[in-house]
C-alpha positions in Angstrom: 0.0 0.0 0.0 2.8 2.4 -0.8 1.9 5.7 -2.4 4.0 5.9 -5.6 4.5 9.6 -5.5 6.4 9.6 -2.1 10.2 9.0 -1.9 11.8 6.3 0.3 12.9 8.9 2.9 9.3 9.9 3.4 8.2 6.3 4.0 10.8 6.0 6.8 9.7 9.3 8.4 7.0 9.7 11.1 5.0 11.9 8.7 4.3 8.9 6.4 3.0 6.9 9.3 0.5 9.6 10.1 -0.6 9.8 6.5 -0.8 6.0 6.2 -3.0 5.6 9.2 -5.5 8.1 7.7 -5.5 6.5 4.2 -6.1 2.9 5.4 -9.5 1.6 4.4 -11.5 -1.0 6.3 -12.5 -4.4 5.0 -15.7 -6.3 6.0 -15.0 -10.0 5.6 -17.8 -12.6 5.8 -17.4 -16.4 5.7 -19.8 -17.7 3.1 -18.6 -21.3 2.7 -17.7 -24.0 5.3 -14.1 -24.9 6.1 -14.9 -28.6 6.2 -12.5 -30.3 3.8 -10.0 -27.4 3.9 -6.4 -27.9 4.9 -5.1 -27.1 8.4 -3.4 -24.1 7.0 -6.6 -22.7 5.5 -8.5 -23.3 8.7 -5.7 -21.5 10.7 -6.0 -18.6 8.3 -9.7 -18.3 8.9 -9.1 -18.4 12.6 -6.5 -15.7 12.2 -9.0 -13.5 10.4 -11.4 -14.0 13.3 -13.9 -16.2 11.4 -15.2 -19.2 13.4 -18.7 -19.7 12.1 -20.5 -19.6 8.8 -22.0 -16.1 7.9 -19.9 -14.5 10.6 -18.6 -11.0 9.7 -15.5 -9.2 10.9 -14.0 -5.9 10.1 -10.2 -5.3 9.7 -8.0 -2.5 8.6 -6.8 -3.1 5.0 -3.2 -3.9 5.9 -1.1 -5.9 3.4 -1.2 -8.9 5.8 -5.0 -8.9 6.0 -5.3 -8.4 2.3 -3.0 -11.3 1.6 -4.8 -13.6 3.9 -8.2 -12.6 2.4 -6.9 -13.2 -1.1 -5.8 -16.7 -0.2 -9.2 -17.5 1.3 -11.4 -15.8 -1.3 -13.0 -19.1 -2.3 -14.5 -19.3 1.3 -15.2 -15.6 2.1 -16.8 -12.4 0.8 -14.8 -9.2 1.0 -16.3 -5.7 1.0 -14.4 -2.5 1.2 -15.8 0.1 3.5 
């Protein structure tokens, strides 16, 4: 989620951290399919996202880690940007 117009020095500064916090979007993630038959790793990823039941919804900041986990599990979840 790097902003292309900023230099590397700005990314390392405290100013970028303030800007980045304001720019972050939120994601609403809903589990729409069962994890039965999924691998242990996929089940662990669902747990890490906070999803334990079918049709449960959680909200997370759109960090690269959360986006990566959501993309790996997109066959079991629905992702909405807020």
